[in-house]
Residue, then its C-alpha position, 0 to 999 in steps of 0.5 A: m613892744c610885743e604886738r598881736t595881729e589877728r593871727g596872734v603874736d607877730v613872733a612865734d612863741r618858741w622864738h619870742a625870747l630869742d627875738h627879745a634877745l636879738v632886738g634888745a639885749l645884743p644892741m645894748a651889750a654892744l653899746y655898753r662894750l663900746a662905751l667901756r672900751r672908750w672910758r676903761p680900755d684896761v677893763a674892756r680889753l679881751r684877755a688872751a687865753 
């Protein structure tokens, strides 16, 4: 998934981990949350502080 061009990596090294988080982890977390809300609404409900 991490592609290299003739100039180097496609994402600057300092932003590389953030790129992985935004592209992979956040969408998966959102899908998990949606599934959890459907199958276990009592668990997925946000607690009031």
